[in-house]
Each structure stands twice: as structure tokens, then as C-alpha cells.
C-alpha positions, 0 to 999 in steps of 0.5 A, spaced: 500 500 500 502 506 497 501 512 502 502 519 502 503 523 509 502 530 509 505 533 515 510 530 520 508 533 527 507 529 533 501 525 530 504 524 523 511 522 526 507 516 530 503 514 524 509 514 519 513 510 524 507 505 525 506 505 517 513 503 516 513 498 521 508 494 518 511 494 511 507 500 508 510 504 503 510 512 505 512 518 501 512 524 506 510 531 504 513 537 509 514 544 509 520 543 513 525 538 511 529 540 518 523 537 522 526 533 527 521 528 527 522 527 519 530 525 520 528 519 524 524 516 519 526 519 512 531 514 511 525 509 511 520 513 507 520 512 499 521 519 498 521 526 502 517 532 498 519 539 500 513 543 499 506 545 500 501 539 500 495 544 498 499 545 491 497 540 486 504 540 483 507 538 490 501 532 490 503 530 483 510 530 485 509 525 491 505 520 486 498 522 488 495 520 482 497 513 483 497 512 491 492 508 495 492 513 501 493 520 503 493 522 510 493 530 511 495 530 518 498 537 519 496 541 526 491 546 522 484 543 520 483 548 514 490 546 511 488 539 512 481 540 508 484 544 503 489 538 502 484 533 501 480 537 496 486 538 492 487 530 492 480 528 491 481 532 484 487 529 482 485 522 484 477 520 485 479 513 488 484 516 493 482 514 500 483 520 504 484 520 512 484 527 515 485 530 522 480 535 525 480 537 532 472 538 532 469 531 532 462 534 530 465 537 524 469 531 522 462 527 521 459 533 516 466 533 512 466 526 511 460 526 507 460 533 504 467 532 501 467 525 500 473 524 505 473 516 508 475 518 515 476 525 519 479 524 525 480 528 532 486 526 535 484 529 542 477 526 541 480 519 540 485 519 546 480 522 551 477 516 553 483 512 554 486 517 559 479 516 563 480 509 563 487 510 565 485 514 571 481 508 573 486 502 572 493 502 569 491 495 566 486 498 561 489 498 554 484 502 550 477 505 551 472 507 545 465 509 545 460 504 543 452 505 542 453 511 548 457 507 552 464 506 554 467 499 552 474 498 555 479 493 553 483 490 559 490 486 559 489 481 564 494 475 567 489 470 571 493 470 578 492 464 583 485 465 586 482 468 581 474 467 580 476 465 572 481 460 574 477 453 572 471 456 568 470 455 561 471 461 557 464 461 555 461 460 562 466 466 564 464 471 559 456 469 561 458 470 568 461 476 568 458 480 562 464 480 558 468 478 552 475 475 551 478 477 545 485 474 545 487 468 549 495 466 550 497 460 554 505 459 554 506 464 549 501 460 544 495 464 542 489 460 542 484 460 536 478 455 538 476 459 544 469 455 545 473 449 548 478 453 552 478 452 560 481 458 563 487 457 568 492 460 572 497 464 568 493 465 562 494 472 559 487 474 556 485 481 553 478 482 555 472 487 553 467 489 558 463 495 559 463 496 567 469 499 570 469 494 576 470 488 572 477 487 575 474 487 582 470 481 580 475 477 577 481 478 581 483 474 588 478 476 593 481 481 598 480 480 606 474 483 608 474 490 611 474 490 619 469 495 619 464 491 614 459 489 619 459 496 623 452 498 625 448 502 620 448 508 625 456 508 624 455 510 617 450 516 619 455 518 624 460 518 620 456 523 615 455 527 620 462 528 622 464 529 615 459 534 614 461 538 620 468 538 618 466 541 612 463 547 616 467 553 617 471 554 623 468 561 625 461 558 624 463 552 628 466 557 634 460 562 633 455 556 634 458 554 640 458 561 643 451 561 642 449 554 644 453 556 651 449 563 651 443 559 651 445 554 656 448 559 661 441 563 660 437 558 661 440 555 667 440 562 670 433 564 669 431 556 671 434 557 678 433 564 679 426 566 677 423 559 678 422 558 671 421 551 669 426 548 664 422 548 658 419 555 660 426 558 661 429 555 654 423 558 651 424 565 654 431 565 652 430 563 645 425 568 644 429 574 647 436 572 643 432 572 637 428 578 639 422 575 637 419 577 644 412 574 644 410 578 651 408 572 655 414 572 659 418 578 661 423 581 666 418 587 668 418 584 676 424 581 676 430 583 680 435 589 677 440 584 676 436 579 672 434 585 668 441 587 667 443 580 665 437 580 660 439 586 657 446 582 656 442 576 653 439 580 648 445 584 646 449 578 646 444 574 642 442 579 637 450 580 635 452 572 635 446 571 631 447 576 626 455 574 625 452 567 624 447 569 619 453 573 616 458 567 616 453 562 613 450 567 607 458 568 606 459 561 606 453 559 601 455 565 596 463 563 596 461 556 595 457 558 589 463 563 587 468 557 588 464 553 583 463 558 578 470 561 578 474 556 581 477 559 588 478 556 595 480 550 598 477 544 596 474 539 601 472 534 596 474 527 597 475 521 592 475 526 587 479 526 580 484 532 579 486 534 572 491 539 571 491 542 564 484 544 560 487 544 553 484 539 548 485 533 552 484 536 559 477 539 556 475 532 553 477 528 559 473 532 564 467 532 560 467 524 560 469 524 567 463 529 569 458 525 564 460 518 568 458 522 575 465 523 577 467 528 582 472 533 578 477 539 580 481 542 574 487 546 575 489 551 569 494 556 569 490 560 563 485 564 565 483 565 558 482 558 556 477 557 550 474 551 554 473 555 561 466 557 558 463 551 557 466 547 564 464 553 568 459 552 573 459 544 572 466 543 574 470 547 579 477 550 576 483 553 580 487 558 577 494 556 578 500 551 576 500 544 578 507 545 580 506 549 586 504 545 592 499 550 595 495 549 588 495 542 589 493 543 597 487 547 594 485 542 589 485 537 595 490 532 593 491 529 599 484 526 599 483 525 591 483 518 588 487 520 582 491 525 578 491 527 571 497 531 568 494 533 561 498 540 559 502 540 553 509 540 556 512 533 558 516 536 563 511 540 567 506 534 567 512 529 569 514 535 575 507 535 577 506 528 578 512 527 582 510 533 586 503 530 587 506 523 589 511 526 594 504 529 597 500 523 597 504 517 595 498 512 594 495 517 589 493 514 582 497 518 577 497 519 570 501 523 566 501 525 558 508 525 555 509 525 548 516 523 548 516 515 549 523 515 552 522 519 557 515 516 558 518 509 559 523 512 564 518 515 568 514 509 569 521 505 571 525 510 575 519 514 578 514 508 579 508 513 575 503 508 574 500 510 567 504 514 562 500 516 555 501 520 549 495 523 545 499 521 539 501 514 541 494 513 542 491 516 536 496 514 531 494 507 530 487 509 529 489 513 523 493 507 520 487 502 521 483 507 518 487 507 512 486 500 510 479 499 513 474 505 513 470 503 519 476 502 524 473 505 531 480 504 535 487 501 535 492 499 540 499 496 540 499 489 545 506 486 545 508 489 539 502 487 535 498 492 532 490 490 533 484 494 530 477 494 533 473 495 527 465 495 525 463 491 520 456 490 517 454 483 515 450 486 509 457 489 506 461 483 508 456 478 505 461 472 506 460 473 514 452 471 513 450 465 517 457 464 520 458 463 528 463 467 532 468 461 532 467 460 524 469 468 523 475 467 528 477 460 524 476 463 517 479 470 517 482 471 524 477 476 526 475 476 533 467 478 533 465 480 540 459 485 540 453 484 535 447 489 534 441 487 531 436 491 527 435 498 531 438 494 537 443 496 542 450 492 542 451 486 546 456 481 547 456 475 541 457 468 543 461 463 539 455 459 536 451 465 535 450 466 527 450 472 523 444 475 519 444 480 514 442 485 518 447 485 523 452 489 525 458 487 529 465 489 532 471 485 531 478 485 533 484 483 529 491 484 528 493 489 522 495 484 517 489 479 518 484 485 517 488 488 511 487 481 508 480 481 510 479 488 507 482 487 500 
């Protein structure tokens, strides 16, 4: 397959690396031959053309008239669109893959300009960052029928609930689908007859993010597991009181002390019943004074004390109401403008609200997660859509006071998603120093730095937008309905959507037949007007069905030819 690649930035570089690694022929068009990434792949490319890919002569020089695929991967949406239009005029049969930031616009461009695939790198990568925040075993994630499907790498340990179950039984019991199975280094083909064992390496697909808790060895029960029901209520009350301002608590204590003291004095000094004394003190301090009790005939000392109670009560209540009102208004402003120290617990902190951070925040918020974002730029273009829904703290994640304000010590996960590798790495190290047990995810473009960060600093998850999205661009070059792609043990896997009507040769085959004949592993099926559900090995495919399958790159290429 002959591919023309326009643009050798972060995405273009990764795409060219992958294409060359799988044996495809690549010609590169660039406006800058000194581009540092280009030097690393130019020796393997068929040719490097210096010029503007929007010019017809440049595309012709690169061989657009006879090429199979053209990829417009510059960082400018309009440039990519212009390249695509010119290329389509040169070669109507050319398969065109273009990079677009706006995923909504991408769908419209595909149909309006006859482009096979318009993809947003940040949109493709966002769900994987979300998954990484949940668990480092997640290889990839993709949206499927309005739900996020997770692809998870798992080696069956001793004591796992999967040990000893047949593969079909395990899939049915835990509502998942195994899409790759390996035992002793050998890949399994006949899935329907496999009994899972300790040490088996599997890749599984699931919709629930808690699947690993179900299939991992049982943990020792919490010593508080059988606590009395009221214990939880008391804990919630204590937590609620901790969230109240210290000044409010002090004034509340002062007011309560005044009521107790005054009630005791009037009870014993004026022979009032305890209830009457309490009633009189409350009406006095709140300045209600119904007139049913008064100090008209009381001794002078009690009248003077009553005056003191009135003044003290009115002052304390005024201060209390003022602080409560201020607290409520401040909380609203905190949510809107992102100021003030957070008292959240079990939340996710995101540093950086650029293309990736914005999408990750939206996905987490849609999933019901509690989020606090940190952003340096007060004029960030995405703030308007997030403001009021997600608290935003303006500052740098490199500073301890900013992290303290974000409640990093009580957080569940931290994602460093700025555009600067060193800032992300530095902020993660700061966070781990403050909260060593916190799950951290860093966005690192430089793969060498990323690998070293994992081993040297023990950072659980290091991901790159370009590394996540580049395989999908490559997969889309050989099959238009590639919805996701990922590397696993140096093999490139594509997740593709297939309509049986378009691929009639699959009609009547069951899941195991498709595996045997085409090395495609179908795991989800959608009937007419229905939702996606897991496909069993003996389910036969009908003409109206749509399936999602996973396959290695070359197997999918053979199938699509």
C-alpha cells in the first residue's frame, strides 16, 4: 500500500513510524525538511517532498495520482481540508484520512467532501486517559452505542474467580468478552473449548469499570464491614461538620453556651421551669419577644443580665447569619470561578484544560465523577463551557499550595494533561511526594522519557495523545470503519465495525467460524435498531447485523482487500 503523509508533527511522526513498521510504503510531504521528527524516519520513507501539500504540483510530485492513501495530518484543520480537496481532484479513488480537532465537524466533512475518515486526535485519546485514571491495566477505551467499552490486559493470578471456568461460562458470568487468549506464549484460536487457568494472559472487553474487582483474588474483608448502620450516619455527620467553617463552628458554640448559661440562670433564679426558661431565652436572643414572659418584676440584676442576653444574642446571631450567607455565596463563587480550598474527597484532579484536559473532564463529569481542574490560563477557550459544572483553580500544578487547594491529599487520582512533558512529569512527582498512594497519570509525548518515568519514578500510567491516536489513523487507512487501535506486545490490533450486509461472506457464520476463517475476533453484535451486546461463539450472523471485531493489522488488511 502506497501512502502519502502530509505533515510530520507529533501525530504524523507516530503514524509514519507505525506505517513503516508494518511494511507500508510512505512518501512524506513537509514544509520543513529540518523537522526533527522527519530525520528519524526519512531514511525509511520512499521519498521526502519539500513543499506545500495544498499545491497540486507538490501532490503530483509525491505520486498522488497513483497512491492508495493520503493522510493530511498537519496541526491546522483548514490546511488539512484544503489538502484533501486538492487530492480528491487529482485522484477520485484516493482514500483520504484527515485530522480535525472538532469531532462534530469531522462527521459533516466526511460526507460533504467525500473524505473516508476525519479524525480528532484529542477526541480519540480522551477516553483512554479516563480509563487510565481508573486502572493502569486498561489498554484502550472507545465509545460504543453511548457507552464506554474498555479493553483490559489481564494475567489470571492464583485465586482468581476465572481460574477453572470455561471461557464461555466466564464471559456469561461476568458480562464480558475475551478477545485474545495466550497460554505459554501460544495464542489460542478455538476459544469455545478453552478452560481458563492460572497464568493465562487474556485481553478482555467489558463495559463496567469494576470488572477487575470481580475477577481478581478476593481481598480480606474490611474490619469495619459489619459496623452498625448508625456508624455510617455518624460518620456523615462528622464529615459534614468538618466541612463547616471554623468561625461558624466557634460562633455556634458561643451561642449554644449563651443559651445554656441563660437558661440555667433564669431556671434557678426566677423559678422558671426548664422548658419555660429555654423558651424565654430563645425568644429574647432572637428578639422575637412574644410578651408572655418578661423581666418587668424581676430583680435589677436579672434585668441587667437580660439586657446582656439580648445584646449578646442579637450580635452572635447576626455574625452567624453573616458567616453562613458568606459561606453559601463563596461556595457558589468557588464553583463558578474556581477559588478556595477544596474539601472534596475521592475526587479526580486534572491539571491542564487544553484539548485533552477539556475532553477528559467532560467524560469524567458525564460518568458522575467528582472533578477539580487546575489551569494556569485564565483565558482558556474551554473555561466557558466547564464553568459552573466543574470547579477550576487558577494556578500551576507545580506549586504545592495549588495542589493543597485542589485537595490532593484526599483525591483518588491525578491527571497531568498540559502540553509540556516536563511540567506534567514535575507535577506528578510533586503530587506523589504529597500523597504517595495517589493514582497518577501523566501525558508525555516523548516515549523515552515516558518509559523512564514509569521505571525510575514508579508513575503508574504514562500516555501520549499521539501514541494513542496514531494507530487509529493507520487502521483507518486500510479499513474505513476502524473505531480504535492499540499496540499489545508489539502487535498492532484494530477494533473495527463491520456490517454483515457489506461483508456478505460473514452471513450465517458463528463467532468461532469468523475467528477460524479470517482471524477476526467478533465480540459485540447489534441487531436491527438494537443496542450492542456481547456475541457468543455459536451465535450466527444475519444480514442485518452489525458487529465489532478485533484483529491484528495484517489479518484485517487481508480481510479488507
